[in-house]
KENU-922659 format. One line per field, with one value per residue (C-alpha): residue number from 1; residue in three letters; x negated, y negated, z. Coordinates in steps of 0.2 Angstrom, whole numbers. Example, Ala and Ser with C-alpha at 12.3 -4.5 7.8 and 13.67 -1.06 7.14 Angstrom:
2
seq <- (1; 2) $
type <- (Ala; Ser) $
east <- (-62; -68) $
north <- (22; 5) $
up <- (39; 36) $
% end
This chain:
652
seq <- (1; 2; 3; 4; 5; 6; 7; 8; 9; 10; 11; 12; 13; 14; 15; 16; 17; 18; 19; 20; 21; 22; 23; 24; 25; 26; 27; 28; 29; 30; 31; 32; 33; 34; 35; 36; 37; 38; 39; 40; 41; 42; 43; 44; 45; 46; 47; 48; 49; 50; 51; 52; 53; 54; 55; 56; 57; 58; 59; 60; 61; 62; 63; 64; 65; 66; 67; 68; 69; 70; 71; 72; 73; 74; 75; 76; 77; 78; 79; 80; 81; 82; 83; 84; 85; 86; 87; 88; 89; 90; 91; 92; 93; 94; 95; 96; 97; 98; 99; 100; 101; 102; 103; 104; 105; 106; 107; 108; 109; 110; 111; 112; 113; 114; 115; 116; 117; 118; 119; 120; 121; 122; 123; 124; 125; 126; 127; 128; 129; 130; 131; 132; 133; 134; 135; 136; 137; 138; 139; 140; 141; 142; 143; 144; 145; 146; 147; 148; 149; 150; 151; 152; 153; 154; 155; 156; 157; 158; 159; 160; 161; 162; 163; 164; 165; 166; 167; 168; 169; 170; 171; 172; 173; 174; 175; 176; 177; 178; 179; 180; 181; 182; 183; 184; 185; 186; 187; 188; 189; 190; 191; 192; 193; 194; 195; 196; 197; 198; 199; 200; 201; 202; 203; 204; 205; 206; 207; 208; 209; 210; 211; 212; 213; 214; 215; 216; 217; 218; 219; 220; 221; 222; 223; 224; 225; 226; 227; 228; 229; 230; 231; 232; 233; 234; 235; 236; 237; 238; 239; 240; 241; 242; 243; 244; 245; 246; 247; 248; 249; 250; 251; 252; 253; 254; 255; 256; 257; 258; 259; 260; 261; 262; 263; 264; 265; 266; 267; 268; 269; 270; 271; 272; 273; 274; 275; 276; 277; 278; 279; 280; 281; 282; 283; 284; 285; 286; 287; 288; 289; 290; 291; 292; 293; 294; 295; 296; 297; 298; 299; 300; 301; 302; 303; 304; 305; 306; 307; 308; 309; 310; 311; 312; 313; 314; 315; 316; 317; 318; 319; 320; 321; 322; 323; 324; 325; 326; 327; 328; 329; 330; 331; 332; 333; 334; 335; 336; 337; 338; 339; 340; 341; 342; 343; 344; 345; 346; 347; 348; 349; 350; 351; 352; 353; 354; 355; 356; 357; 358; 359; 360; 361; 362; 363; 364; 365; 366; 367; 368; 369; 370; 371; 372; 373; 374; 375; 376; 377; 378; 379; 380; 381; 382; 383; 384; 385; 386; 387; 388; 389; 390; 391; 392; 393; 394; 395; 396; 397; 398; 399; 400; 401; 402; 403; 404; 405; 406; 407; 408; 409; 410; 411; 412; 413; 414; 415; 416; 417; 418; 419; 420; 421; 422; 423; 424; 425; 426; 427; 428; 429; 430; 431; 432; 433; 434; 435; 436; 437; 438; 439; 440; 441; 442; 443; 444; 445; 446; 447; 448; 449; 450; 451; 452; 453; 454; 455; 456; 457; 458; 459; 460; 461; 462; 463; 464; 465; 466; 467; 468; 469; 470; 471; 472; 473; 474; 475; 476; 477; 478; 479; 480; 481; 482; 483; 484; 485; 486; 487; 488; 489; 490; 491; 492; 493; 494; 495; 496; 497; 498; 499; 500; 501; 502; 503; 504; 505; 506; 507; 508; 509; 510; 511; 512; 513; 514; 515; 516; 517; 518; 519; 520; 521; 522; 523; 524; 525; 526; 527; 528; 529; 530; 531; 532; 533; 534; 535; 536; 537; 538; 539; 540; 541; 542; 543; 544; 545; 546; 547; 548; 549; 550; 551; 552; 553; 554; 555; 556; 557; 558; 559; 560; 561; 562; 563; 564; 565; 566; 567; 568; 569; 570; 571; 572; 573; 574; 575; 576; 577; 578; 579; 580; 581; 582; 583; 584; 585; 586; 587; 588; 589; 590; 591; 592; 593; 594; 595; 596; 597; 598; 599; 600; 601; 602; 603; 604; 605; 606; 607; 608; 609; 610; 611; 612; 613; 614; 615; 616; 617; 618; 619; 620; 621; 622; 623; 624; 625; 626; 627; 628; 629; 630; 631; 632; 633; 634; 635; 636; 637; 638; 639; 640; 641; 642; 643; 644; 645; 646; 647; 648; 649; 650; 651; 652) $
type <- (Met; Gly; Met; Ser; Val; Pro; Gln; Ser; Cys; Phe; Gly; Tyr; Pro; Leu; Ser; Ile; Phe; Phe; Ile; Val; Val; Asn; Glu; Phe; Cys; Glu; Arg; Phe; Ser; Tyr; Tyr; Gly; Met; Arg; Ala; Leu; Leu; Ile; Leu; Tyr; Phe; Arg; Leu; Phe; Ile; Gly; Trp; Asn; Asp; Asn; Leu; Ser; Thr; Ala; Ile; Tyr; His; Thr; Phe; Val; Ala; Leu; Cys; Tyr; Leu; Thr; Pro; Ile; Leu; Gly; Ala; Leu; Ile; Ala; Asp; Ser; Trp; Leu; Gly; Lys; Phe; Lys; Thr; Ile; Val; Ser; Leu; Ser; Ile; Val; Tyr; Thr; Ile; Gly; Gln; Val; Val; Met; Ala; Val; Ser; Ser; Ile; Asn; Asp; Leu; Thr; Asp; Phe; Asp; His; Asn; Gly; Thr; Pro; Asn; Ser; Met; Ser; Val; His; Val; Ala; Leu; Ser; Met; Ile; Gly; Leu; Ala; Leu; Ile; Ala; Leu; Gly; Thr; Gly; Gly; Ile; Lys; Pro; Cys; Val; Ser; Ala; Phe; Gly; Gly; Asp; Gln; Phe; Glu; Glu; Gly; Gln; Glu; Lys; Gln; Arg; Asn; Arg; Phe; Phe; Ser; Ile; Phe; Tyr; Leu; Ala; Ile; Asn; Ala; Gly; Ser; Leu; Leu; Ser; Thr; Ile; Ile; Thr; Pro; Met; Leu; Arg; Val; Gln; Gln; Cys; Gly; Ile; His; Ser; Thr; Gln; Ala; Cys; Tyr; Pro; Leu; Ala; Phe; Gly; Val; Pro; Ala; Ala; Leu; Met; Ala; Val; Ser; Leu; Ile; Val; Phe; Val; Met; Gly; Ser; Arg; Met; Tyr; Lys; Lys; Leu; Lys; Pro; Gln; Gly; Asn; Val; Met; Ala; Lys; Val; Val; Lys; Cys; Ile; Gly; Phe; Ala; Ile; Lys; Asn; Arg; Phe; Arg; His; Arg; Ser; Lys; Lys; Phe; Pro; Lys; Arg; Glu; His; Trp; Leu; Asp; Trp; Ala; Lys; Glu; Lys; Tyr; Asp; Glu; Arg; Leu; Ile; Cys; Gln; Ile; Lys; Met; Val; Thr; Arg; Val; Met; Phe; Leu; Tyr; Ile; Pro; Leu; Pro; Met; Phe; Trp; Ala; Leu; Phe; Asp; Gln; Gln; Gly; Ser; Arg; Trp; Thr; Leu; Gln; Ala; Thr; Thr; Met; Asn; Gly; Gln; Ile; Gly; Leu; Leu; Lys; Ile; Gln; Pro; Asp; Gln; Met; Gln; Thr; Lys; Thr; Leu; Pro; Val; Phe; Pro; Lys; Gly; Asn; Glu; Val; Gln; Val; Lys; Val; Leu; Asn; Ile; Gly; Asn; Asn; Ser; Met; Ser; Val; Ser; Phe; Pro; Gly; Thr; Thr; Val; Thr; Leu; Asp; Gln; Met; Ser; Gln; Thr; His; Glu; Phe; Leu; Thr; Phe; Asp; Val; Asn; Lys; Leu; Thr; Ser; Ile; Asn; Ile; Ser; Ser; Ala; Gly; Ser; Pro; Ala; Thr; Pro; Val; Thr; Tyr; Asn; Phe; Glu; Gln; Gly; His; Arg; His; Thr; Leu; Leu; Val; Trp; Gly; Pro; Ser; His; Tyr; Arg; Val; Val; Lys; Asp; Gly; Leu; Asn; Gln; Lys; Pro; Glu; Lys; Gly; Glu; Asn; Gly; Val; Arg; Phe; Val; Asn; Thr; Phe; Asp; Glu; Ser; Phe; Asn; Val; Thr; Met; Asp; Gly; Lys; Val; Tyr; Ile; Asp; Val; Thr; Ser; His; Asn; Ala; Ser; Ala; Tyr; Gln; Phe; Phe; Pro; Ser; Gly; Ala; Lys; Ser; Phe; Ile; Val; His; Ser; Pro; Glu; Ile; Ser; Pro; Gln; Cys; Lys; Asn; Asn; Phe; Thr; Ser; Ser; Ser; Leu; Glu; Phe; Gly; Ser; Ala; Phe; Thr; Tyr; Val; Ile; Thr; Arg; Lys; Glu; Asp; Ser; Cys; Pro; Asp; Leu; Lys; Ile; Phe; Glu; Asp; Ile; Ser; Pro; Asn; Thr; Ile; Asn; Met; Ala; Leu; Gln; Ile; Pro; Gln; Tyr; Phe; Leu; Ile; Thr; Cys; Gly; Glu; Val; Val; Phe; Ser; Val; Thr; Gly; Leu; Glu; Phe; Ser; Tyr; Ser; Gln; Ala; Pro; Ser; Asn; Met; Lys; Ser; Val; Leu; Gln; Ala; Gly; Trp; Leu; Leu; Thr; Val; Ala; Val; Gly; Asn; Ile; Ile; Val; Leu; Ile; Val; Ala; Gly; Ala; Gly; Gln; Phe; Ser; Glu; Gln; Trp; Ala; Glu; Tyr; Val; Leu; Phe; Ala; Gly; Leu; Leu; Leu; Ala; Val; Cys; Ile; Ile; Phe; Ala; Ile; Met; Ala; Arg; Phe; Tyr; Thr; Tyr; Ile; Asn; Pro; Ala; Glu; Val; Glu; Ala; Gln; Phe; Asp; Met; Asp; Glu; Lys; Lys; Lys; Tyr; Leu; Gly; Lys; Asp; Ser; Leu; Tyr; Pro; Lys; Leu; Asp; Thr; Asp; Val; Gln; Thr; Gln; Met) $
east <- (250; 233; 230; 227; 227; 236; 227; 230; 222; 230; 247; 234; 230; 212; 206; 210; 193; 184; 191; 185; 167; 166; 174; 161; 145; 151; 154; 138; 130; 138; 136; 119; 114; 124; 116; 101; 105; 105; 87; 80; 84; 79; 62; 56; 64; 60; 77; 83; 98; 112; 108; 104; 123; 131; 123; 129; 146; 147; 143; 154; 169; 165; 166; 185; 190; 185; 198; 210; 199; 198; 218; 219; 208; 216; 234; 233; 216; 209; 219; 214; 203; 191; 191; 182; 170; 166; 162; 155; 140; 140; 139; 123; 114; 116; 111; 95; 90; 93; 78; 70; 71; 63; 48; 35; 21; 32; 23; 10; -6; -18; -13; -15; 3; 13; 24; 15; 34; 46; 60; 60; 64; 78; 83; 83; 92; 107; 108; 109; 120; 133; 136; 137; 151; 159; 157; 163; 177; 181; 184; 191; 212; 210; 202; 215; 229; 220; 222; 240; 245; 239; 252; 271; 289; 291; 273; 273; 265; 253; 248; 249; 235; 227; 225; 218; 205; 200; 197; 188; 176; 174; 170; 158; 148; 148; 142; 126; 123; 121; 110; 99; 95; 88; 77; 69; 67; 55; 44; 28; 25; 17; 5; -7; -4; 8; 25; 43; 50; 64; 63; 66; 81; 90; 84; 95; 109; 106; 104; 119; 130; 123; 129; 147; 149; 145; 155; 171; 165; 165; 184; 190; 200; 209; 215; 234; 229; 243; 243; 241; 258; 254; 246; 258; 250; 251; 272; 271; 260; 272; 288; 283; 277; 294; 305; 297; 297; 315; 318; 312; 321; 338; 334; 349; 363; 376; 368; 373; 359; 354; 350; 332; 319; 315; 331; 328; 320; 334; 337; 321; 317; 327; 332; 319; 305; 311; 317; 299; 291; 300; 295; 278; 280; 288; 271; 260; 270; 263; 246; 244; 236; 227; 209; 206; 200; 190; 183; 177; 173; 163; 149; 144; 132; 127; 129; 130; 114; 104; 110; 103; 84; 84; 89; 79; 80; 75; 88; 80; 69; 79; 71; 86; 84; 93; 103; 108; 118; 125; 116; 101; 84; 79; 66; 70; 58; 55; 66; 64; 49; 48; 31; 28; 11; 5; -11; -21; -36; -49; -64; -70; -64; -46; -40; -29; -20; -10; 4; 15; 27; 20; 4; -1; -15; -21; -31; -45; -38; -22; -7; 8; 23; 32; 29; 30; 41; 37; 44; 27; 29; 28; 14; 1; -10; -18; -32; -42; -51; -57; -64; -79; -77; -71; -56; -58; -44; -38; -39; -28; -14; 0; 11; 31; 41; 26; 21; 2; -8; -23; -37; -48; -62; -72; -69; -75; -72; -55; -46; -28; -23; -7; 2; 10; 26; 41; 52; 55; 43; 55; 60; 58; 39; 28; 15; -4; -17; -35; -43; -62; -72; -89; -105; -104; -90; -82; -71; -55; -48; -29; -19; -27; -27; -42; -45; -60; -72; -65; -76; -80; -68; -57; -37; -35; -20; -6; -3; 13; 16; 29; 34; 22; 6; -8; -27; -41; -57; -68; -83; -97; -116; -115; -107; -121; -120; -117; -100; -83; -77; -60; -45; -27; -11; 3; 18; 24; 44; 52; 53; 38; 21; 5; -12; -25; -39; -58; -67; -80; -82; -94; -107; -105; -94; -80; -63; -44; -32; -15; -3; 15; 20; 38; 46; 54; 71; 78; 96; 99; 106; 116; 128; 133; 140; 155; 159; 155; 166; 181; 181; 178; 193; 203; 197; 204; 220; 221; 215; 222; 238; 236; 232; 246; 256; 251; 255; 272; 280; 274; 285; 276; 269; 263; 252; 235; 242; 246; 230; 220; 231; 226; 208; 209; 213; 194; 187; 197; 191; 173; 177; 183; 166; 159; 168; 165; 147; 143; 154; 155; 136; 136; 121; 125; 130; 142; 153; 156; 158; 173; 179; 182; 190; 202; 209; 210; 219; 232; 232; 238; 253; 260; 258; 266; 283; 281; 281; 295; 306; 301; 311; 304; 311; 309; 304; 308; 324; 327; 320; 332; 345; 340; 339; 354; 363; 353; 358; 376; 375; 366; 381; 393; 387; 385; 403; 409; 402; 411; 428; 422; 418; 434; 444; 433; 437; 455; 457; 447) $
north <- (522; 529; 548; 558; 576; 580; 590; 594; 601; 607; 595; 580; 574; 579; 562; 555; 565; 554; 539; 544; 549; 532; 522; 532; 527; 509; 505; 514; 502; 486; 489; 495; 480; 468; 477; 469; 454; 443; 449; 447; 428; 427; 437; 439; 421; 412; 403; 400; 408; 396; 394; 412; 414; 401; 408; 427; 422; 412; 427; 438; 425; 425; 444; 442; 426; 435; 450; 435; 435; 453; 455; 443; 451; 468; 464; 452; 457; 473; 482; 493; 506; 492; 480; 493; 498; 480; 474; 488; 487; 467; 473; 487; 471; 462; 475; 478; 459; 459; 471; 463; 447; 456; 460; 452; 456; 447; 430; 434; 428; 426; 443; 437; 445; 428; 423; 409; 403; 406; 397; 410; 424; 412; 411; 428; 432; 419; 426; 444; 441; 431; 446; 456; 446; 446; 465; 469; 457; 460; 479; 478; 474; 488; 503; 505; 502; 512; 527; 525; 525; 541; 548; 553; 549; 561; 560; 547; 558; 562; 544; 539; 553; 548; 529; 537; 549; 533; 523; 536; 536; 518; 521; 536; 524; 511; 522; 531; 516; 504; 518; 523; 506; 499; 514; 512; 493; 495; 505; 497; 496; 484; 484; 473; 470; 480; 473; 477; 488; 478; 483; 501; 496; 485; 498; 513; 502; 498; 517; 522; 508; 515; 533; 525; 520; 537; 546; 535; 535; 555; 556; 545; 558; 563; 546; 540; 523; 510; 495; 479; 470; 452; 439; 441; 429; 417; 420; 419; 404; 395; 401; 395; 379; 377; 382; 367; 356; 359; 360; 342; 335; 341; 336; 325; 332; 332; 348; 364; 374; 389; 405; 405; 394; 402; 402; 385; 395; 402; 390; 395; 412; 429; 437; 450; 440; 430; 444; 451; 437; 436; 452; 448; 431; 440; 450; 437; 427; 441; 440; 420; 427; 441; 431; 428; 449; 447; 434; 442; 459; 451; 445; 462; 459; 442; 435; 454; 459; 443; 448; 465; 456; 450; 467; 482; 495; 510; 522; 538; 546; 535; 519; 509; 495; 478; 478; 497; 490; 474; 443; 439; 439; 423; 411; 393; 384; 365; 354; 339; 328; 341; 351; 366; 370; 385; 387; 401; 401; 415; 407; 415; 401; 394; 379; 366; 357; 340; 334; 320; 325; 341; 352; 369; 380; 396; 409; 418; 427; 420; 409; 401; 410; 400; 387; 368; 358; 339; 325; 322; 304; 306; 318; 303; 312; 330; 333; 347; 350; 363; 363; 351; 347; 330; 329; 329; 323; 333; 323; 330; 325; 338; 341; 338; 354; 366; 378; 376; 386; 376; 387; 381; 392; 378; 360; 351; 367; 370; 372; 367; 380; 378; 394; 393; 405; 395; 408; 429; 437; 445; 459; 466; 466; 461; 448; 451; 437; 440; 428; 428; 424; 432; 419; 426; 427; 445; 455; 468; 480; 485; 497; 494; 475; 463; 448; 439; 429; 426; 412; 410; 404; 403; 412; 421; 420; 432; 447; 457; 475; 487; 496; 508; 506; 504; 507; 493; 491; 475; 474; 463; 462; 458; 475; 488; 504; 514; 503; 508; 497; 505; 502; 506; 491; 492; 500; 487; 487; 473; 456; 451; 442; 445; 437; 450; 444; 452; 450; 456; 469; 469; 481; 467; 481; 472; 474; 470; 458; 457; 442; 440; 425; 430; 443; 458; 462; 468; 472; 488; 487; 503; 488; 486; 501; 500; 482; 491; 507; 496; 483; 499; 507; 492; 488; 508; 505; 490; 491; 506; 500; 484; 495; 506; 493; 482; 494; 501; 483; 479; 477; 489; 476; 465; 479; 470; 454; 459; 469; 453; 443; 455; 454; 434; 437; 442; 429; 416; 424; 420; 403; 402; 408; 396; 381; 387; 391; 373; 363; 370; 367; 378; 379; 394; 408; 417; 403; 406; 425; 419; 407; 418; 432; 420; 414; 433; 436; 421; 427; 445; 438; 428; 442; 454; 441; 440; 457; 462; 452; 459; 469; 484; 486; 498; 491; 503; 505; 487; 489; 502; 492; 479; 494; 501; 484; 480; 496; 491; 475; 484; 496; 485; 475; 492; 496; 483; 487; 505; 493; 480; 494; 502; 486; 482; 499; 498; 483; 487) $
up <- (-204; -209; -213; -200; -194; -180; -168; -151; -134; -120; -123; -128; -145; -150; -155; -136; -132; -143; -137; -118; -123; -133; -118; -106; -116; -120; -102; -99; -111; -102; -85; -85; -96; -81; -67; -72; -80; -64; -60; -77; -75; -56; -60; -79; -84; -67; -65; -48; -37; -42; -62; -62; -54; -66; -82; -77; -72; -90; -100; -89; -93; -112; -111; -106; -116; -133; -130; -137; -154; -154; -152; -166; -178; -175; -176; -191; -202; -199; -188; -171; -177; -190; -178; -165; -178; -184; -165; -159; -173; -169; -151; -152; -161; -148; -135; -146; -146; -129; -127; -137; -127; -114; -121; -110; -125; -137; -134; -122; -134; -122; -115; -94; -92; -93; -109; -118; -124; -112; -123; -135; -123; -118; -135; -138; -124; -126; -143; -136; -125; -136; -147; -135; -127; -145; -145; -129; -128; -146; -143; -125; -129; -144; -137; -123; -134; -148; -135; -131; -151; -151; -140; -148; -139; -124; -121; -108; -95; -107; -110; -90; -86; -102; -93; -77; -86; -96; -82; -74; -89; -87; -68; -73; -84; -74; -58; -68; -77; -60; -54; -67; -75; -61; -60; -76; -72; -59; -69; -76; -94; -107; -120; -113; -96; -84; -80; -73; -88; -91; -110; -109; -94; -107; -122; -114; -114; -133; -137; -125; -138; -153; -148; -142; -159; -167; -156; -163; -180; -180; -173; -188; -199; -181; -176; -178; -187; -185; -199; -193; -188; -192; -183; -168; -157; -169; -169; -150; -149; -162; -154; -137; -145; -154; -139; -128; -140; -142; -126; -123; -137; -130; -112; -111; -99; -115; -120; -111; -103; -107; -99; -102; -106; -122; -130; -136; -150; -156; -169; -179; -173; -172; -156; -156; -157; -143; -134; -135; -129; -115; -109; -113; -101; -87; -85; -88; -75; -63; -69; -60; -45; -51; -55; -36; -36; -52; -43; -28; -39; -51; -37; -36; -49; -44; -26; -19; -29; -24; -6; -8; -13; 7; 14; 18; 5; 14; 19; 25; 10; -1; -6; -15; -29; -26; -43; -37; -24; -32; 32; 29; 36; 28; 37; 36; 24; 22; 12; 5; 14; 25; 28; 39; 48; 57; 65; 65; 78; 70; 82; 99; 111; 114; 104; 108; 93; 95; 82; 83; 100; 103; 108; 104; 115; 106; 113; 103; 87; 88; 80; 83; 85; 71; 58; 66; 54; 51; 41; 31; 34; 52; 51; 55; 66; 70; 85; 85; 103; 116; 134; 136; 117; 109; 97; 81; 68; 53; 37; 24; 14; 17; 0; 4; 2; 5; 21; 27; 37; 48; 51; 67; 72; 82; 88; 74; 62; 53; 35; 29; 16; 7; 9; -8; -1; -1; -1; 2; -9; -23; -28; -10; -10; 2; 2; 10; 10; 18; 28; 29; 44; 38; 34; 14; 1; 1; -11; -6; -17; -11; -19; -36; -33; -32; -22; -30; -17; -3; 2; 20; 33; 21; 15; 0; -12; -8; -19; -17; -13; -13; 4; 14; 21; 8; 10; 5; 5; 9; 1; 6; 8; 26; 31; 36; 27; 43; 46; 40; 28; 20; 30; 28; 32; 42; 35; 25; 23; 13; 9; 21; 21; 32; 34; 37; 46; 42; 58; 67; 81; 95; 84; 68; 61; 54; 61; 55; 64; 56; 59; 52; 42; 37; 45; 34; 32; 47; 40; 30; 12; 19; 26; 10; 6; 16; 6; -11; -7; -3; -18; -29; -22; -22; -41; -45; -40; -47; -63; -68; -63; -71; -87; -86; -82; -96; -109; -101; -100; -118; -134; -147; -156; -144; -134; -136; -133; -115; -115; -119; -107; -92; -97; -97; -78; -77; -87; -77; -61; -67; -71; -51; -47; -57; -50; -31; -35; -43; -33; -16; -12; 4; 17; 22; 10; 21; 22; 4; 7; 19; 6; -6; 5; 14; -2; -10; 6; 1; -16; -10; -1; -14; -28; -15; -15; -32; -36; -25; -38; -52; -63; -73; -92; -104; -120; -130; -125; -129; -146; -149; -145; -158; -171; -167; -168; -186; -191; -188; -197; -212; -212; -210; -225; -235; -234; -243; -260; -262; -260; -271; -287; -285; -287; -303; -308; -307; -315; -329) $
% end
């Protein structure tokens, strides 16, 4: 046992306060980084929803697979304290690399706001995440068990309260980081061009991880440091393997059955080890249904966050970011060979446009209510006509998988514009484009962004803005000085897109007509609050109980092993998400949610039945009995020696 200065405060070892603060900072670091991850993949790197979800859950699974490695290092080589310090250094380096990977200017050599070598950012982020997974996973089975080691016999109540405080620190760190880091993300920063400030948002968790390491090392002199007790996990695996192999060798009926399948290891391993492994396997058996809970819980950072991007984040005066929340108002976009066409009449007369199988008639300055969907191979003819004028065929090679707008302003005047918007605007922003009905080009300045050279009877590209009303100015030589050329947009909400048509009034001054291309998100993020509240309440009860149960039911030399087993259930849960997301291919996202809810309900019933038949044990009492039996054997052998000495002396 390492040297320590036993100090206490309110009946608790003073050392645990350093451990609790360390855990708060580490969890702030981990969850703060993780809250940003899915949107970093989606918006910065540019991966789609499914790939982003797959990489996210692969990372989380690795974070909960590496505890096995951490337990091995702690139990057989470095001990818990040195393992925590060593892997925390690795962890801190990983967070720093992750922050560096998100610096846009790192490879933006031409200073246009877009990295020239995205592969560099991807490679750095993968290296950073690998180091983080090794660090956070490696220390997981050690920190809580190390905290439990600080208590003496007879302090079971204090130890149980410690686990509650320990878990409170976890949730406090998680909650605060999930609120703060998304607020940092939406700030604008950059050297040559301003972007969403991912370096700051990832940098703060990196700084908190460094603080976590420093705080933990500061308490070094106060800790009770137990020496490594050998490679327990290897012994467990070898003992189980031998028992299975020995049972297979003696599968014939002529060999009598044994009370427990692990008893087939008695030929090689001592009874104490076998009994300890029995305790571990009894608990591990109860762990079998648990991954399904984590499969649902960890979707807060992936599917639920992506769900939030399609919702309205305005709750009263508060504006919520999607990654702070962790049903949707989704339009139907063209798939495969499909194309979509909307007609916008910017002329002064009614116009009719005939498509294969349908004809639409539009009054002046109006549009079709929705996009019309066609198979690109069957969109063979489109004709424009008006009263008293011959039909004019539309000649254009429509691009499959895209939306198009057909601008018409006369029976023989039209223009087809490819919209370039095949999904909801990202980050809950709103797309706005301008259509020019003037005879000459004009420029528009809107909320600091400039639409340059919007040509006559044409549409600009979309630019994107956060919610709220925006002012804009139209710059054109055709606007006389006495006319107003500054306007205010409609109040933009979340996830919408609009076409602003600049036309003329009777006095030749400019006028504004607004047409909706994509409707705003109508379902409020507030509706996610109950699901977050319920899943968090469930996790608090689930995890506090699980941590305490795992520690209390583990033999003294196998606590890290059982902690690693508990964390392994989280890894398996994330692997389940990977399998379902990859193999399910649900056309509707709600069907996937219903599947997970149904599976969890079934697992709850199974777990309740399993738990009903579990019998609690006190590992300390079992080990004390072994100690007593060994002491009796030793004393029995020792009592022979005085008698032998007396006999020898008599003979002499």
